[in-house]
N, C-alpha and C positions, 0 to 999 in steps of 0.2 A: 691130191694133185690138182683139185679144182681151183680155178683162178689163174692157172698158167696157160699161156698160149700154146697151141698145138705145134707151132713153129719151134719154140724153145724146147719143148719136150722131145720133138723129133731130133733136134740138134744134139741133145744129151745122148740119145740112143746111137746116132751116127758116130758121134765122137767116141763113145764107149767102144764101138766096133773098131775104130781107128786105133785106139789105145791098145786094145787086145792084139791087133795085128802088129803094132809096133813092138810090143813085148815079145811076141812070137819071133820077130826078127832080131831081137836083142837090142832094140833102139832105146837109149836112155837119154833124157834131157839134162844137159848141164848149163847151157846158155841158149837164150832165145831172144830175138829182137825183131821188130817189124813195125807195121802201121796198123792202127785200129781201123777196121774196115776190110783189110785184106784177110784178117783173121779176127774172130769175135773174142772179146775179153772173157766171156763165159767159157769159151773153149780152152783158153789158156789156163784159167783157174781150175777147170775140171781136169786138165792134163797134169797140172802140178799136184792136185789132190790125189789123183789116181797113182801117180809115181811116188807119192809120199815125200815130196821134195822139201828141203830146208834151205831157205834163201830169201831173196828180196825181189819182188816184182815192182819195177818202177814204170809209171805211166805219166807222160807229160805232154802238154800242148802250150806252146809259148811260155808265159810266166807261171802257168798252173802245173803243179806236180803232186802226184800221190805215190806213196810207197806202201806196199803191202808186204808184211812179214809172215812167212809160213814156217811152221815147224812140223815135220813129218806129214806134210800135206794139209795141215790145219792152220787156218788164219788165226794168228795170235795178236796181231797188232797192225794198225794202219795209221798213217799220218798224211795230212793234206796241207798244202801251202795256203789254202783258203782259210781265212780267219774264222768264218762261221762254223767250221768243222774242228776247231781246236777246243780242248777241254775247258780252258778258262772261259771262253765265250759261251759255251753251252751252259756252264754253271751260272754264269752271269745272267743269261737270258732266262734261265729257269728260276731266278730269284734266290738261289742257294747262297750266293755270295754277292757282295757289293763291288763296285768298281775300285774303291779304295783298298779293299781286301785283296782283290786281284793284283793290283799294282804292287802291293807290299809282298805278296807271295812270289810274284815274278822277280822282284828285287832279290829276295832271299834265295830263290832258286838259282839265279845267275851267280850269286856270291858263292853258294855251296856247290854249284855245278851239278845239280840234280833235277830230276823231273818235277814239274810243278805240282803234279798230283801228290807225290810223296811229301812235298812241302806243306800242302794244304792239310794233309792228315796230321803231320807233326805239329802244325800251328793250331789244330783243333777247329779248323774251318769246316771240315766235312768228316764224316766217318769213313772207315775203310770200306764198309758195305756200300755207301753212297758212291764212293770213288769207283768201285768195281762196276756198279750199275751204269754210271755215266761213261766209263771207258768202253763198255760194251756198246752203248748207244752211239758213242763217237765213232767207233770202227764201222758199225752198221751204216750210219748216215753217210760217212765218207765213201763207202763202197756203193751205196744206192745212188749217190750223186754221180759217181764215176761212170756208172752204166748208162748215163744219159749223154755222155760225150759222143759226139759224132765223128770226131777225128782226133788224132794224136799219135804219139809214138810210144812203144813199150820196149822194155828190156828186162829179162829175168836173168839172175845170176845165182848160182849155188854159193852159199856162204854160211859160215857158222854165225848164228845170231848173237848179238851183244845188246841185250835190252835191260841191263842192270838198272834198277831204280824205277823201271816202268811197270805198271800193272798190265799184265797181258791177259788176253781173253782166249777162249777156245771155241771158235765158231765153226759149225759144220759148213764146210766150203760149198758142198753141193746144194744144201738148203738155202744158203745165202745167195748163191748164183741164181737159183730159180726165183727167189723172192725179188731180187734186184731186177731180173729180167721182166717179171710180172709188173713191177712198178713202172719200169721204163715203157712197157707196152701201154699201160693205162695212161701214162702221161702223153704218149704219142697220139693215142686215140682221142684224148680230150682236146689236144691241139688241133687235130684234124677236124673234129666236130665243130670247133670254134672258128676255123678258117673261113668257111662259106659265109657265116654271119658277119665276120670282120670285113670280108670283101663287099658284101651288100651295103654295110654301113658306110664303108669308104666310098663306094660308087655313088651312093645317095648324097653323101656330103659334097662330093665333087660337083653334083648337079646344082 
């Protein structure tokens, strides 16, 4: 557990107590909505994991949107409206495919109405093993970024998943929450350490 802040570890413990109390009272989650800030995203995911929920958690802020798909409390898929967290962009940035290959695969995918990952495997652009690795990285990076959001709205709904044609992952929700929280803390600490220096430079420049 080294590397995780005591705040987030305490949060996990307190929320676990809350969940046990809720189960004792027979409380079960079907729908949940609210604002990020009034309740932590980590708490929501821990609750869904503990209840072994199957459904979709949607988080959005203005034009940005992330959807997290869970099956029996396990995160199996996530998609973001941000281009840099899309599979094609990740493969392009990693040098696995070229922009021409990406455009052609997008065209074929739209025509066949299927996931671009499946198209790339069928066209021989990547192997199924590579696709699975990049899909896992895509989901992780999408969620790590989501934990840096300071505001937004969320909504969870129980529903049967329909991810036909998509490569799904099976990520340990609690481990992912702790890692995402740790990264968010590190980023915040780094920004805080940089702020005084930025202020000094700004003040000196103004003189």
